[in-house]
N, C-alpha and C positions, 0 to 999 in steps of 0.2 A: 547354887543361884548362880545361872551364865551369867556371861559377860558380852558386849557389842561392842565394836569398834565402830566411833562416828565417826572417825574420816574417812579412808576408804580412796579405791581410786578410779572412784566412778566421777563420770566426762558430769559437770556440769551445761547444763541450757539456760544461758541465763533469757531476759524477755526482752531484750536489746536485739538479736538477731545475732549473726556472726560479726565480726570483726571485719571492715572493710580493707580493700586494696590500698597501702600505700601511695600507690604509682610508679618508684623509682626514681632515679635520675631525670627524668626526661621529665615531673612534675615539677621536681623541682628547681630545673632552669625555667620554665613556664612562670612558676610563681615568681622567681626571681628577673627578668624578663618586666612581668606586670608591673611588680616594684617600682623597677629603672623608668618604667614607662609614665606612671603614676608621677612620681617624683621628678620628672621634666614637664609634664604637664602644669606640676605643682609651681613653677615655676615664672611660669605668664602670667600668675594667678597674684594680687598684692597681696604685701607683706602679711596682714592684717588676718586674710583670709587662711593663708598660710597654718599659722600661731595659731590659728582657732583648730585647725584639718591634722595639725599634728598635737595639738592638747586632746584631741578629742582621741586622736591612733591610742595617745600614750594611756589617756583613760578608762577607754574600748578594751582592749589588752589588756589592763592588771586588774578593770571590772571581771575578766570572763574568762581570766584564770583564775582569779580566787570565789569567782560561782562554780567554776567548773573542779577546783578541788576541793571546794565545799560539798559541791551537790554527790561528788563522789566518795567522800569521808563518810557523809552522813549515809546514805546508801548501801555500803557496803556495811555500816555501824546498826540501822535500820534492818538490812538485811541476816545479818549474821545473829541478832540477838533474837530476831524471832526465830529463825530456823534452830540455836540451839536452844532456846526451849520446848518447842518442838519435838525434837529427837529426841533428847531428853525423855521429856513427858512419856513418846511413845513407844522409847525403851522401857520405860520405866514398867507403864501400861504393858506391854507385850508380857512382862517377865515375872506381874501381879496374874496376870491372866492367865496366863498360861501354867501357871504354878501346880494350881487347880486341878487342872487340867487333864485326862488319863491322854496316856501314846499316841492311843488311834482315837480321838475323840469320834462322834456323833456329829451331824452336820449342826443338830439342833444347837449342842452343849457349842459350838464351832459360831454358829450364830450370836448366840448368847455372850460369849466372849466376846466380841467384834463390837456389840450394842454397847457392852460396858465398858471395852476401851472407846469409845465412841462418845460413851457421854462425860468424857474432861474436860474441865475447863480449854483445852485447847482449841478445843472443834473442828477435828480432821473426820473426814472417814477411812475409814479400818477397810480391807481385804485381810480374810485367813484360809490360807490352802492345806488343808490336810487327808491324811488317810486314813480312814475309818477302819471296824474290824474286820469287814470282808475285803477292805483292798480296793476299795472304789474312792476317788476323788472327790473330794470337799471343797466347795468353795464358798465362805459367808461374805456379805460384802453386807455394807449399811446402808449404799447409794449405788445400786443396779445402775442408771444413767449415766454416774460418774468415776465409778474407778470397778474393772473390773479386771483380768487377767492381761486380758488383749487391752486394756489402755494401759497398760503398764511400761514403758520406755524396755525393747528386748535390750539392751544395753544395764540397763538395770539389773533387770531377772539374772542374766548371766551374772552378772558379778555377785551376784546374791547367791547362786547356788552354788559359786566356786567352792569349791575343798583348800582351805590356806594350809601347805605343811606345818607343824609345830614343832617349833627351837625356841633357841634361847631368844630372837628377834622377834618373836609373834606366838605370841601365846593359843591364839583361840583361830578356831576353826575356818569361821564364818564369823564374817565385820555387817557394821551394818551401813547400808550404804543413801545415798540420798543424789535426787536431778532438780532442778530447775526445766519448767516446760508450761508451755500454753496451750489452754484447751477455748476452743474459741477465742477470743480478745482476754482471757483472764488469766494471769499469770498463777502457778500451782509450785508448792514444792511434791515431791515423789518421793516417797523414802520407803528403803525394804529390809529386812531381815530374818534368819532362819534358826531356831531354837539350837543351842548347844546342845547334844545329846539326846535328839528326839523328837519331835513336835513338829505342831504346824508352822508351814513362812505366812509372817504378817508384811505387809502394805500399808502404807497408808500415805492422805493428798490431802494437802493440805491448803488452800486460797487465801493469794495476799496482794487481794484486791486493796485491802484496807493500805498497808502499807505499800505499795502502787498512789496507791489516792494522795498518799502522805509525799510520798517523792515529787508528786505532780505538783503538789501547792508548798514543796520546798522550791521548785523550780521554779514553778512564777513568781514566787518570791521573790530569791536570785533574777531570775531576772526583769523584772521588775526594780531591783534595787541597783539595777548594774544602764536600767538606760536613769533611772534618775544621777548615777553617779556621772552619765553621759553627757546630759543637761546641765550639772554643774561643771564639770570641765569644761563645756562650752563657754559659760558665763564663767569660772573665770579668765579662760582665755580672751576672752575678750575682752575684760579687765584688765588682765596684762597687758593684751596690746597696746590698750589704751592707753595706758601709762609710757608703753616702750613706745611705741611710734610718737606721741604727741609730741615731746623735742623733735622727731628724727619731721614732723613736720612744718615745726618753728625753724627743722636749719634749713627744707626745702624752700619754702617759701621766702628765708633772707638770701638764701642763695638766689632765688631768682632775681628779688628786688637788688642784688649788689651786679647782677650780669645787664642789668637795666640801668644801669650810674649808680643807682643810690648808693656810692660807697661810706655813706658814715651809716650804713645798716647792722649794727650787734644784738647780738644777743643775748640776754636775761638769763645766768649762771646759777642753778640753784645744786646742791649736794657735790657728791664727792665720786660718785661714780665716772663708767667711761661715757658713758651720754652729757656729763658737764666734762669733762675734760675735753670730749671731740668740741661742747662750744665754744670755750677757750679757745682751743686752735684756730676755731672759724675767725673768732672777734682778733685774735692777733695778726691773724693771715689779712682780713678784712683792715683791718689798722693799718700793714705796713702794703695794703695795695693800693691804700689810701695815699699814705704819703709818696711811695713812686710815682702816680698819679698824675699827685700836686706838682710834683717834681716834673717830672716828661714835660706837662701841660708849664709850669711858666720857662721851661727852655725851651718849648715852639713857638710860645707869646714870644718870647725874647727872639730866635729866630724871624720869628714872623716879622716884629719890627723892624729887623735887622734890615730885612730885602726890604721894606715899603719903604723905610727911611732912605735904605743906598738909592733904593728908585729916584726916590723926590731928587737926594744930591746930586743923581746926575741928569736930570733933567733940564737945570741951570746949564751946565756946561756941553751936556751935548747939541741943547737949542744954538748955544753959540756956533758950535761947529760943525752943526746944518747947516746954516746959515752961510757959513766961512763955505763948503764943499757945494754950495751952491751955486755960487758965485765962480767958483772954480770949473764946476763943471758948463757952465757957460759961457768958460774964457776956457775952455779944454781943444777949441783948435785952431786957439791962435797961439799956443805955448809948445814948447821944444815938441819934438816928436818923443825924446826919450823921457820926457817928464807925465806927458800925457798919460800913459799906462800904469804910472802913482798914481795919478789924481783922481782917478776911475776907480784905482780900487780904491783909495780915501774915501768917496761917493759912495763906494757900495757897501765898502765896511761901516760907513757912518750909519748908512741908511739898517742895515742888517742891527746894527747897537741901539738905534733908537726903536725898530721894530721888538727885540728881547727886551728891554726896559717896560716898556709899553704892555707887552706880552706878562711880565712880574708880579707889575703893578697890580695888571687884574689878577693874575693870578692869588697875586697878594689879597687883593678883595673878597674873592673865594674863599681863601683862610679864613676869614677873619667874620668872614658869615656877612657881612653889609652889606652883597650884592642885590640887589633889588632889581621889578618889571616894571616899565612899563609898558601898560596892551595899551594896545591899539586892533581896531582892528584891520586885518593884512592880509589883502585879494595873493594867496600866494605864489600864481603861475606872476602877474606883475613883478615882487618881491624876488622872485628867482631872475627871473628880466632882466631886472637891474643889475642886480649881481653881478649878471655874468657881462653885460654892457658895460660898468663903471670896471669892469679890468677887462679888457677886451678881448672876452672870449666867447666870441659870440662863433667867432668861426671852428673852436674846437669842440662846443657843447653842445650836443643836440636835447633838449627837450622836450617831454611829453608831460603836461599838463595843460591841463580843461580851467579857462575861466572861468570865473566865478567861485573858487573854489575858496569862502572866508572861513578866516580864522581867529580867535583875537588871542594873542603874541604879544612880544618885545620884538619889533623888528629889526631895532640893532643887535640884540642879539642871534636872532633870524639870521640875520646877512653876513655874523662873522662867524656861526657854523654853515652854511652853504659854503661860504670862500673858503674856509679851511678843506670841509670835503671835496669842494671840484679844485683846488687848487693844489690837492694832493694826487685828485687823481688825474691830475693832468703831466706833475712830474716824476711820478713814479709809474702811474700805470701804462696803457698805450691808447691812443684815440682806435675811434671815439670813444670821448665820455659821452654817455646819456646818464641822465638829468630824467627820475619819473616823477609822479605828484598823485600819490591817490589818496584813499579817504578810505576810513574802515567803519564801519555800526561797532557803538559799543557794545553788541554784544559779540564781535568777534567774523561779522560776515559783510564783504567787499560789498562799499556802498557808488564805487566810484572807478570799480573795475580792480582785474588784478593785481595784484603787487608785485607779479613781475615773477623771474626766473629764482627759482628756489636755493639758494645757498648752502653750499656743504663749506663746512671746515677745513683749513688745509689747505696746500696747494703744490704744488713744484719748485718752480721760484717766484722770486719778486726781486723789487731792489727793494735798496737798504738807504733811500735819504729819505726825509722829512718832508713834508707839503703844509706849507700854511696859505692865510691871506694874504694879499701885494700888502705890503708895508703902507698904514693908515687909511689903505682905500675901504671909509665907511661911509657908505653915501645914504642919505636920507630914503627911508619908505619911498616910494612912485604914488605918484597922486590915483587914486584909484577910479576909474571909469563912470559913468552912471548905473553900467549894467552890472558894472561887482561894488560899488556904493551899496545900490540896491540887492543885491544874491543877500538872501535866508544864509547867515549863519546856523549850521547843526548847532544844536543844544548839547549833544553826546558826540562820541566817537574818537578816532583818531586820524593825524594826520601824518601821509606815511609818505618820507623822500627819501629815494633811493637814487645811488648814484657809482652809477659803473663804469668801469674803465674796461680794455680791451688788450690792457699785459697780460704780464706773466704772472700773475695772482701773489699772495703773501706765501712766503713757505711757514710752515705748519709749529714751528719752534716759533716763530717769530711773531705768531699772528695773537696772540695771548696778551703781547706786550703793544700792543701795537696804539695802546694808550697812556701809555707809561708817559711822564714827565723827563724829557732829555735822554729817552731808550733808543740806541742805534745801536739796528740792525748789522752792521760791519764794523767791527773795530778798527777795520783797515784804513774806515772810509766815518773817522771823524767830526769834521766838519761838513758841515752844510749849507746852503743858503738859506735857510729856516734855523727858528728860533728852540726848532722841540718840541715845543707847548702849546703850539696852534692845532692839533687835535685832544690835546687836553685842553685849549680850555674849551674847544668846542664842546666836548661830554658834558664838562662845568654849566655852558650854557644852557644844554640840555636837559639837565639835571633842573636846572632850578627851575626849568618849565615845565617837573613832575614830568618828563619824558626819558628816551636813553638812545643809546647808538653802538650800533652793534656791527663788526667789520664778519666777513667769512671769503670766501672765493666758489665760484660756480663751477659746474660739471665741463662747462666747454673751455672756463680759462674767464680768467680775469679775475676783478676784486670786485666787492662790489658793500659798499656802505648805507645801513639803512638806520634813517633818523624815524624816530615817532615819538609827536609829540599830542597832547589831547590837542584838542577843536577850539577848549576856551581853560586857556590857563587863570582865567580870577578865581576859584575858588582858592589857586596858590600864593593871594596876593597876600595875605592873614603876614602880621610877624614873624608866629609859631610854623609856618613854613618855609617863609621867603630865605631867615636865616638858619642858612646851614653851616653848622661847626667844621674844625679843621680836620677831623678823624675821616667824616663823611669824603671831604677834597682831599685829602691825600688815601684814600681807598681804593676812591676813584679817578683821579688823576692819570691824567691822561698825556700824549703828544703823537707829533702826527711821523715820527721817524720810524719810516718801518725796513 
């Protein structure tokens, strides 16, 4: 009995084709860049989406890896089992069939032997090739359309015909070889062997279509399992994200509440994990912050009370001192020339001290939130004219204002704003000082003309003293003419008043501080005629109207202060909008020192 080897050196042609190129280092770098780009994009998404994506990627990677390994193991197992069974059956059938054949069988005998081998349980096609008694080649096949000598791969025929030397490691001169190939779209197993000791050469071809179908079914099953795992991981990620993010969302909401001033905000703490520890830390921080704010509020309230009490206490002696100083001023011409300068100094310093006390009381009212608007219909041109005339500034101020522009404002507070802005320009700017009045529609388009030259921040040089209104000069609103009284007041829009001087401008480092209280632009001149609170009070009066004051420099030189007020401040007369706490006043505290 002849023996044949089922191993062999024949190559295997797999149904999946030749393995592809790995791509080299360049492919790896591209993959890394893609991953970095994807991670960068994830940073801009929500945390919930990132958790879901990460969970899905992990689940997808695990499922694909497990499915791939399972498919590869099952494929090898199925193919090896089928292959071994077919090869063993073919070897045994070849031995049994050729044992009864003569050394040089006839073609008919080879055909019968081929049919006998193909009739086995494995259902494969057989091709037997031999030499008859006359020396002619004879090929017997059970399926001429499928298996002929030409359809057998040349590499397989070469391996089958090869004669191996017999030694201790190789006991047989011929071995059994096999290959996998595709015919059309169907996979086949092709094997061949030569009978040792003389006899025909046998080839067989076995269809692997059933095995491929089983493997395809397995692949579909694994794909469905992977998809289900991906969906399950997304649901799990959603549940995990909800569990993790709910405390984070509560923490974010509490932080926003705390930022809005609700210092009694606290979180309900449950559990002992890191999020619970974070909630406890937030509660401790909020508690300490509340205590600290209460302490600071108490100190600030005490400071305001002190300033208010001090101002009130100073008013009584100041009244007496002011009366005495007025008497001394009236008699200054009859005094000794050596004493007259001292008397003038006492009179001017008394007025300055009186202005300072009045300004401190005004600032205290703003800080305490007790300032109120007393609104009236004001002809803006008449109001500006009355402010300039009451302080004898008519010769130094140019007015560009159309009569009939009526706004509903507080006349007294508007007079304080104008007096401080114009007085500051006259003292520390350069003549002439120009005051222009314009209106803007609610959409921002000019209704009464241009608002003036464009201002820019910064400037080369400027004066360093402060400007404020004349002491005690707060005239009543002028009587309006019939035309002004009958003028229509706009329902919306903005009143824009620009006060421009022709001085050197405001230094860039001073510009952000021109509205700070008691700010001195020059340390070498800590004293000035003003109290250092004029521009601060002007800005607070603008704020209580719902307006704003800005300071800037013009490209052609000089400083410009722009006052913007609503044409109708009536919506701001409610208590919720009228009362402004000390925080706003301190933040927007201003002065006229530049």
